[in-house]
C-alpha positions as CSV (number, residue, x, y, z in Angstrom):
1,M,-4.7,5.7,-19.1
2,L,-6.2,7.9,-16.3
3,S,-8.0,5.2,-14.5
4,L,-4.8,3.6,-14.2
5,T,-2.8,6.1,-13.0
6,L,-5.4,6.6,-10.5
7,I,-4.1,3.0,-9.1
8,I,-0.8,2.8,-10.2
9,L,0.8,5.8,-8.4
10,P,-0.6,6.0,-4.7
11,V,1.7,2.4,-5.0
12,I,4.6,3.8,-6.4
13,C,4.3,6.8,-4.0
14,G,3.5,4.0,-1.5
15,L,7.0,2.1,-1.8
16,M,9.0,5.7,-2.8
17,V,7.6,6.9,0.9
18,L,8.9,3.9,2.7
19,A,12.7,5.1,1.9
20,F,12.3,8.3,3.8
21,K,12.0,9.0,7.7
22,S,9.8,10.0,9.8
23,D,9.2,14.1,8.9
24,I,10.0,13.6,5.3
25,A,7.6,10.3,5.0
26,K,4.9,12.1,5.7
27,Y,5.4,15.2,3.2
28,V,5.9,13.0,0.5
29,A,2.7,10.9,1.2
30,L,0.5,14.0,1.6
31,A,2.5,15.7,-1.9
32,A,1.2,12.0,-3.4
33,A,-2.5,12.7,-1.9
34,V,-2.4,15.9,-3.0
35,A,-1.5,14.7,-6.8
36,E,-3.7,11.6,-6.9
37,L,-6.3,14.2,-6.2
38,A,-4.7,16.2,-9.2
39,V,-5.8,13.7,-11.4
40,V,-9.4,12.7,-10.0
41,L,-10.1,16.5,-10.6
42,V,-9.0,16.5,-13.9
43,A,-11.2,13.5,-14.4
44,F,-13.8,15.4,-12.6
45,S,-13.9,18.2,-14.6
46,G,-13.6,16.6,-18.3
47,F,-16.6,14.1,-17.2
48,A,-19.3,14.3,-19.7
49,T,-22.5,14.0,-18.2
50,N,-24.3,10.8,-19.2
51,A,-24.4,7.3,-18.3
52,D,-21.7,5.7,-20.5
53,V,-18.4,4.3,-18.8
54,Q,-15.5,6.8,-18.9
55,Y,-11.6,6.9,-18.9
56,A,-12.2,3.0,-19.9
57,F,-8.4,1.4,-20.2
58,S,-8.7,-2.7,-20.8
59,M,-5.9,-5.2,-20.9
60,P,-5.9,-9.2,-21.2
61,W,-5.2,-10.4,-17.7
62,M,-5.8,-13.9,-17.8
63,P,-6.9,-14.1,-21.5
64,E,-7.8,-17.8,-21.1
65,W,-10.3,-17.6,-18.8
66,G,-12.3,-14.4,-20.0
67,I,-10.5,-12.4,-17.4
68,T,-9.7,-8.9,-17.9
69,F,-7.8,-5.7,-16.2
70,S,-10.6,-3.2,-17.5
71,L,-11.4,-0.5,-15.6
72,G,-13.3,2.9,-16.6
73,M,-16.3,5.1,-14.4
74,D,-19.5,6.5,-15.0
75,G,-21.3,8.8,-12.8
76,I,-21.3,6.8,-9.8
77,S,-18.2,5.4,-9.5
78,M,-16.9,9.2,-10.7
79,M,-18.3,10.3,-7.1
80,L,-16.7,7.4,-5.0
81,V,-13.3,7.8,-6.9
82,F,-13.9,12.1,-5.7
83,L,-14.7,10.8,-2.4
84,A,-11.4,8.8,-1.7
85,A,-9.3,11.6,-3.3
86,I,-10.8,14.4,-2.0
87,L,-10.6,12.4,1.5
88,M,-7.2,11.4,1.6
89,P,-5.1,14.5,2.0
90,S,-7.0,15.4,5.1
91,I,-6.5,12.1,6.8
92,I,-3.3,12.4,6.0
93,L,-2.3,15.7,7.3
94,S,-4.8,14.5,10.2
95,A,-1.9,12.5,11.6
96,F,0.6,15.1,11.3
97,N,1.0,16.2,14.9
98,N,0.9,12.3,16.6
99,E,4.0,10.8,16.4
100,K,4.0,6.9,15.2
101,K,6.3,4.1,15.0
102,F,7.3,3.4,12.3
103,P,5.8,6.2,10.4
104,A,7.2,5.6,6.9
105,V,5.6,2.0,6.8
106,F,2.4,3.9,8.3
107,Y,1.9,6.5,5.7
108,A,2.4,3.7,2.8
109,L,0.5,1.5,3.7
110,M,-2.3,4.5,3.7
111,L,-1.4,5.0,0.0
112,L,-1.6,1.6,-0.6
113,M,-5.0,1.5,0.5
114,Q,-6.0,4.2,-1.4
115,S,-4.8,2.2,-4.5
116,G,-7.0,-1.0,-3.7
117,L,-10.5,1.6,-2.9
118,M,-9.6,3.4,-6.8
119,G,-9.9,-0.4,-7.7
120,V,-12.7,-1.4,-6.1
121,F,-14.7,1.5,-7.4
122,L,-13.4,1.3,-11.0
123,A,-13.1,-2.2,-11.6
124,Q,-15.3,-3.4,-14.9
125,D,-14.1,-6.9,-14.4
126,G,-16.1,-9.2,-11.0
127,F,-12.3,-11.0,-10.3
128,L,-10.6,-7.6,-10.6
129,F,-13.3,-6.1,-8.4
130,Y,-12.6,-9.0,-5.7
131,F,-9.1,-8.5,-6.1
132,F,-8.9,-4.8,-5.3
133,W,-11.4,-5.9,-2.2
134,E,-8.7,-8.0,-0.6
135,I,-6.2,-5.4,-1.6
136,A,-8.1,-2.3,0.1
137,L,-8.2,-5.2,3.7
138,I,-4.9,-5.8,4.0
139,P,-3.2,-2.7,4.7
140,I,-6.1,-1.3,7.2
141,Y,-5.5,-4.7,8.9
142,F,-1.8,-3.9,9.8
143,L,-2.7,-0.2,10.5
144,A,-5.7,-1.3,12.9
145,S,-3.4,-4.0,14.7
146,I,-0.4,-2.0,14.9
147,W,-1.0,1.2,15.5
148,G,-4.2,0.6,17.7
149,S,-5.2,0.5,21.2
150,E,-5.0,-1.7,23.7
151,R,-7.4,-4.1,22.6
152,K,-6.1,-4.0,19.0
153,I,-5.2,-7.6,18.1
154,P,-9.0,-9.3,19.8
155,V,-10.6,-6.2,18.2
156,T,-8.6,-6.3,14.4
157,T,-9.2,-10.7,14.5
158,K,-12.9,-10.2,15.0
159,F,-13.0,-7.4,12.3
160,F,-10.8,-9.3,10.2
161,I,-12.5,-12.8,10.3
162,Y,-15.6,-11.1,9.6
163,T,-14.6,-9.3,6.5
164,I,-12.8,-12.6,5.1
165,F,-16.2,-14.6,5.7
166,G,-17.4,-12.2,3.6
167,S,-15.1,-11.9,0.8
168,L,-15.2,-16.0,0.8
169,F,-19.5,-15.5,-0.1
170,M,-18.6,-13.2,-2.3
171,L,-15.9,-14.6,-4.6
172,L,-18.3,-17.8,-4.2
173,S,-20.8,-16.0,-6.0
174,I,-19.3,-14.1,-8.8
175,L,-17.5,-17.5,-9.3
176,Y,-21.0,-19.3,-9.7
177,L,-21.7,-15.9,-12.0
178,Y,-18.8,-16.6,-14.2
179,L,-19.2,-20.3,-14.8
180,H,-22.6,-19.3,-16.1
181,T,-21.3,-16.8,-18.6
182,G,-21.8,-19.3,-21.9
183,D,-19.2,-21.5,-23.2
184,T,-17.0,-18.9,-23.4
185,P,-16.5,-17.7,-19.3
186,S,-16.0,-13.9,-18.9
187,A,-16.1,-12.1,-16.0
188,A,-16.7,-8.9,-17.5
189,I,-19.4,-6.7,-15.7
190,S,-22.2,-7.0,-18.2
191,D,-21.4,-10.7,-18.9
192,L,-22.2,-11.8,-15.0
193,Y,-25.7,-9.2,-15.4
194,R,-26.7,-11.5,-17.9
195,A,-25.9,-14.4,-16.1
196,G,-27.4,-13.9,-13.1
197,R,-30.5,-12.8,-14.9
198,S,-30.3,-15.9,-16.9
199,L,-30.4,-18.3,-13.3
200,G,-33.7,-19.5,-11.7
201,H,-35.3,-18.5,-8.3
202,L,-33.1,-20.5,-6.3
203,E,-30.2,-19.9,-7.5
204,Q,-30.4,-16.3,-7.8
205,T,-31.4,-16.5,-4.2
206,Y,-27.8,-18.3,-3.3
207,V,-26.0,-15.5,-5.5
208,F,-28.0,-13.0,-3.9
209,L,-27.2,-14.0,0.0
210,G,-23.8,-14.5,-1.1
211,L,-23.3,-11.1,-2.3
212,F,-25.5,-9.2,0.5
213,A,-23.2,-11.2,3.0
214,A,-20.0,-9.9,2.0
215,F,-21.5,-5.3,1.4
216,A,-23.5,-6.0,4.5
217,I,-20.4,-6.7,6.6
218,K,-18.2,-4.0,5.1
219,M,-20.9,-1.2,5.5
220,P,-22.5,-2.7,8.1
221,L,-25.8,-3.5,8.3
222,F,-28.0,-4.7,11.2
223,P,-27.2,-7.2,12.1
224,F,-23.6,-7.4,10.7
225,H,-22.1,-5.0,12.8
226,T,-20.8,-5.9,16.1
227,W,-17.3,-5.6,14.5
228,Q,-17.3,-1.8,14.2
229,P,-17.7,-0.1,17.4
230,D,-15.0,-1.7,19.0
231,T,-12.8,-1.5,15.3
232,Y,-13.5,1.9,14.6
233,T,-12.8,2.7,18.7
234,E,-9.7,0.6,18.9
235,A,-8.0,1.6,15.3
236,P,-5.8,4.8,15.4
237,T,-7.8,7.6,14.3
238,P,-6.9,8.0,10.7
239,A,-7.5,4.5,10.5
240,T,-10.9,4.8,11.0
241,M,-11.4,7.8,8.9
242,L,-10.6,5.2,6.0
243,L,-12.6,3.1,7.1
244,S,-15.7,5.1,8.4
245,G,-15.1,7.8,5.4
246,I,-14.8,5.5,2.5
247,M,-14.0,1.7,3.1
248,L,-17.9,1.2,4.1
249,K,-18.3,3.0,1.2
250,M,-17.5,-0.1,-0.5
251,G,-20.0,-2.1,1.0
252,V,-23.0,0.4,-0.5
253,Y,-20.9,0.6,-3.6
254,G,-21.4,-2.9,-4.2
255,L,-24.6,-3.1,-3.3
256,I,-26.1,-0.5,-5.8
257,R,-22.8,-1.5,-9.1
258,W,-22.6,-5.8,-8.0
259,L,-25.6,-6.6,-6.5
260,L,-29.3,-4.9,-7.4
261,P,-28.3,-5.9,-11.3
262,V,-27.2,-8.9,-11.0
263,V,-30.1,-11.0,-9.6
264,P,-33.2,-9.1,-10.0
265,W,-35.8,-11.7,-8.4
266,A,-33.7,-12.4,-5.8
267,V,-33.9,-8.3,-5.1
268,N,-37.7,-8.1,-5.5
269,E,-38.3,-11.0,-3.6
270,W,-35.3,-9.6,0.0
271,T,-36.1,-5.8,-0.6
272,P,-39.0,-5.9,2.3
273,I,-37.2,-8.0,4.7
274,I,-33.2,-5.7,4.1
275,I,-35.5,-2.4,4.2
276,V,-36.9,-3.5,7.5
277,L,-33.4,-5.0,9.3
278,S,-32.0,-1.2,7.1
279,V,-34.6,1.1,9.6
280,I,-34.1,-1.1,12.5
281,G,-30.7,-0.3,12.7
282,V,-31.2,3.5,12.0
283,I,-33.1,3.6,15.1
284,Y,-30.9,1.2,16.8
285,G,-27.8,2.8,16.3
286,S,-29.3,6.2,17.0
287,I,-30.4,5.3,20.7
288,I,-26.8,3.9,21.1
289,A,-25.3,6.5,19.9
290,I,-27.7,8.8,22.6
291,R,-26.3,6.4,25.6
292,Q,-22.5,6.6,24.8
293,R,-20.4,8.7,26.8
294,D,-16.8,7.6,25.0
295,I,-16.9,10.3,21.8
296,K,-15.3,8.1,19.3
297,R,-17.9,5.2,20.1
298,L,-20.6,8.0,19.4
299,V,-19.6,8.5,16.7
300,A,-19.2,4.8,15.9
301,Y,-22.8,3.8,16.5
302,S,-23.7,7.3,14.3
303,S,-22.1,6.1,11.5
304,F,-24.0,2.8,11.9
305,A,-27.1,4.7,11.9
306,H,-26.4,6.5,8.5
307,V,-25.3,3.2,6.6
308,G,-28.5,1.9,7.8
309,L,-30.5,4.9,5.6
310,M,-28.5,4.4,2.6
311,G,-29.1,0.7,3.0
312,A,-33.3,1.4,2.9
313,A,-32.9,3.8,0.1
314,I,-30.9,1.4,-2.2
315,F,-33.7,-1.3,-2.2
316,S,-36.6,1.2,-1.9
317,L,-36.0,1.0,-5.8
318,E,-36.7,4.4,-6.4
319,I,-34.7,7.3,-8.0
320,E,-34.9,9.5,-5.1
321,G,-33.6,6.9,-2.5
322,L,-30.8,5.8,-5.1
323,Q,-29.5,9.5,-5.9
324,G,-29.9,10.5,-2.5
325,A,-27.9,6.8,-1.3
326,I,-25.0,8.1,-4.2
327,I,-24.8,12.1,-3.1
328,Q,-24.8,10.4,1.0
329,M,-22.1,8.5,0.7
330,V,-20.2,11.8,-0.3
331,A,-21.6,13.4,2.5
332,H,-21.4,11.2,5.3
333,G,-17.6,10.0,4.1
334,I,-16.7,14.2,4.5
335,N,-18.7,14.8,7.9
336,V,-17.3,11.6,9.0
337,V,-13.9,12.1,8.4
338,G,-14.3,15.5,9.8
339,L,-15.8,14.6,13.4
340,F,-13.3,12.0,13.8
341,H,-10.4,14.5,13.2
342,A,-11.9,16.4,15.7
343,V,-12.4,13.6,18.2
344,Q,-8.7,13.1,17.5
345,I,-7.5,16.7,18.2
346,I,-9.0,16.7,21.8
347,R,-7.9,13.3,22.3
348,T,-4.3,14.6,21.6
349,R,-4.7,17.2,24.0
350,V,-6.5,15.8,27.1
351,G,-4.5,12.3,26.9
352,R,-6.3,9.2,27.1
353,T,-10.4,10.0,28.5
354,L,-12.9,10.9,25.3
355,D,-15.7,10.4,28.3
356,I,-18.0,13.6,27.5
357,S,-18.4,14.6,30.9
358,D,-14.7,14.7,31.3
359,L,-14.7,17.3,29.1
360,G,-16.3,21.3,28.8
361,G,-15.1,24.7,27.9
362,I,-12.8,24.2,24.5
363,T,-14.5,27.2,22.4
364,Q,-12.8,29.1,25.2
365,S,-9.4,28.2,24.4
366,S,-9.8,26.8,20.8
367,P,-12.6,28.5,19.0
368,S,-11.6,27.3,15.3
369,L,-12.2,23.9,16.5
370,T,-15.5,25.2,17.5
371,V,-16.2,26.5,14.3
372,Y,-15.2,23.8,12.7
373,F,-16.5,20.9,14.4
374,M,-19.7,22.5,13.9
375,L,-19.8,22.7,10.4
376,V,-19.2,19.1,9.7
377,L,-21.5,18.3,13.2
378,L,-23.9,20.5,11.1
379,G,-23.6,18.2,8.2
380,S,-23.9,15.2,9.8
381,V,-27.6,15.9,11.7
382,A,-28.6,17.2,7.8
383,L,-28.7,21.2,8.7
384,P,-30.9,22.3,5.3
385,L,-27.7,24.2,3.4
386,T,-25.2,21.8,4.7
387,N,-24.2,18.8,3.0
388,G,-26.1,16.1,4.5
389,F,-29.4,17.7,3.6
390,P,-29.6,17.0,-0.3
391,G,-28.7,12.9,0.6
392,E,-30.8,12.2,3.6
393,F,-34.2,14.0,2.2
394,L,-34.1,12.0,-0.8
395,M,-33.1,8.6,0.9
396,L,-36.1,9.4,3.0
397,K,-38.4,10.2,0.0
398,G,-37.3,7.3,-1.4
399,V,-38.0,5.1,1.6
400,F,-41.3,7.2,2.2
401,M,-42.2,6.4,-1.4
402,Y,-41.7,2.6,-0.6
403,N,-43.8,2.4,2.5
404,P,-45.5,5.7,3.9
405,I,-45.1,3.7,7.7
406,L,-40.9,3.0,7.6
407,G,-40.4,6.2,5.8
408,V,-42.2,8.1,9.2
409,V,-39.9,5.3,11.3
410,A,-36.8,6.1,9.2
411,G,-37.5,9.4,9.5
412,L,-36.6,9.7,13.3
413,T,-33.1,9.6,12.7
414,I,-33.6,13.3,12.2
415,I,-34.6,14.0,15.6
416,L,-32.5,11.2,17.4
417,G,-29.3,12.5,15.6
418,A,-30.0,16.2,16.5
419,V,-30.6,14.6,20.2
420,Y,-26.9,12.6,20.4
421,M,-24.9,15.3,18.3
422,L,-25.9,18.6,19.9
423,R,-25.7,17.2,23.3
424,L,-21.9,15.9,22.5
425,F,-21.1,19.8,20.9
426,Q,-23.1,21.7,23.8
427,S,-20.9,19.3,26.4
428,T,-17.5,19.2,24.8
429,M,-17.2,23.0,23.1
430,F,-19.5,25.0,26.1
431,G,-19.8,25.4,29.7
432,P,-17.0,25.8,32.4
433,K,-13.2,24.0,31.8
434,T,-12.4,21.0,33.7
435,E,-9.5,19.8,34.8
436,A,-9.1,17.8,31.3
437,T,-9.1,21.1,29.0
438,Q,-7.9,23.7,31.5
439,N,-4.7,23.9,28.7
440,F,-6.1,23.0,26.0
441,A,-4.2,24.6,23.2
442,K,-5.6,26.2,19.8
443,L,-5.6,24.1,16.6
444,T,-2.2,23.6,14.6
445,F,-1.8,24.7,10.9
446,S,-1.9,20.9,9.9
447,E,-5.3,20.5,11.9
448,G,-6.5,23.4,10.5
449,M,-5.8,22.4,7.1
450,A,-7.3,19.0,7.3
451,F,-10.4,20.8,8.4
452,F,-10.3,23.3,6.0
453,P,-11.7,21.4,2.8
454,L,-13.9,19.1,4.8
455,A,-15.6,22.3,6.0
456,S,-15.8,24.0,2.8
457,L,-17.3,20.9,1.0
458,V,-19.9,21.3,3.7
459,L,-20.9,24.4,2.6
460,L,-20.6,23.4,-1.3
461,M,-23.1,20.3,-1.3
462,G,-25.1,22.2,0.8
463,F,-25.6,25.1,-1.5
464,F,-25.0,23.2,-4.4
465,P,-25.6,19.9,-4.5
466,N,-26.8,20.0,-8.3
467,I,-22.7,20.0,-9.3
468,F,-23.0,16.5,-7.6
469,L,-26.5,15.1,-8.3
470,S,-25.7,16.1,-11.9
471,I,-23.1,13.9,-12.4
472,T,-24.5,10.4,-10.9
473,E,-28.1,10.9,-12.5
474,P,-27.8,9.7,-15.9
475,A,-25.9,6.3,-14.5
476,A,-28.4,6.4,-11.5
477,K,-31.6,6.6,-13.8
478,A,-29.8,4.1,-16.5
479,L,-29.2,1.5,-14.0
480,L,-32.2,1.6,-11.7
481,T,-34.5,1.7,-15.1
482,D,-32.8,-2.1,-15.9
483,V,-32.9,-3.2,-12.9
484,V,-36.7,-2.4,-12.4
485,S,-36.7,-3.4,-15.9
486,A,-35.3,-6.7,-15.0
487,V,-37.1,-7.3,-11.7
488,S,-40.4,-7.4,-14.1
489,N,-39.0,-10.1,-16.8
490,S,-37.6,-12.0,-13.9
491,L,-41.0,-12.7,-12.3
492,T,-41.5,-14.8,-15.4
493,L,-38.4,-17.1,-14.8
494,K,-38.6,-20.5,-14.0
495,P,-38.7,-21.1,-10.2
């Protein structure tokens, strides 16, 4: 029932929020997010460090078609559930000081999206996974299209078209697998794994491309990224936090849970191309980030670069790369939400301008913002003893073990990331005040409280990464061992 609670609680609270006006609505939404986090912390404290699926819940959904409402989590799922729960209170708090039209609807949509995200990470049935995948898209579409900036309609439409096409390809792939599960079709994840591995080479290729398209668009990986910078820039910042902090992890999670184990022959065949594209994305995203003058677009491209490294590490099929990608999903979510929170604070104080050249001297007015901003920024550039270091080190090691040259090229992200992030920090926080920052106000209580758990996790994960790595290691090893074994067996399949 605990897994089911994680999905139902945000839905019930989201509907309750609709009954309240502005001030009360945001506090009810915050209380709901904290309650969800409390349930996740209970699950985390009682989680057994093994590869088994825990907190399982299953009931017939469409029994005549072999489709069940089946939920559960292993160590990999646990990390993503934890991420979605720990970030939501900070994201809601970040919106407290910004007046919005229809506030009750705004906060209700955020909670409904959290329910969809939880469902994606907990689903143990292929069609249930697809159902929650689509459910998570609906709230973010309305958040971006109603509360976004001037270009919100064309930008949101582009995002919607991209993701709908990706989802369609995924649905076709899942349906094809489902029809090959036997005389009595089943959409259970284990049955879909067996069905995929029984396919011939050409069939596996089609299924691989369908699933990969959906996950690569959602992350996004190069060259499926063109929707991302505009959407991140034009969406309201809390929606951007949801997109970058949690929603893109749906794509990364999909690669690990629903792509690698299903079609091992195709994975083996396409790995060289995917890793090269991912590394290109790392370098391309970093270079474009260096050239940005708009803070929000800079952070958007930095996120794109980080995701590229995750993709390369996952397809290295090394335990170091896989473990690094899983822990980096959590670290990246924390850091990027912190960065966008800092961006929003600056925007609310200086107006619409977010050009780096218009800023400076913020430390003189708000030293506490400088400290919080510095912590999440150092985590983003993977400074040792911050949360970004363990995952980035393991990912680069995994890519290097696959191919030393690609590993060295991907490693340039450390240098490039430091260039654009430290330049951003120096240009905004230090130097003389500008006309825009002359009357820069200090952090409010809610803004500081949104930062506090994020900054704390930057240090906690940096100093004690094994707390998180020990949770994911058994499931990651079991999955990778299974995938590598399936790859070996699949090489003897019929073409």
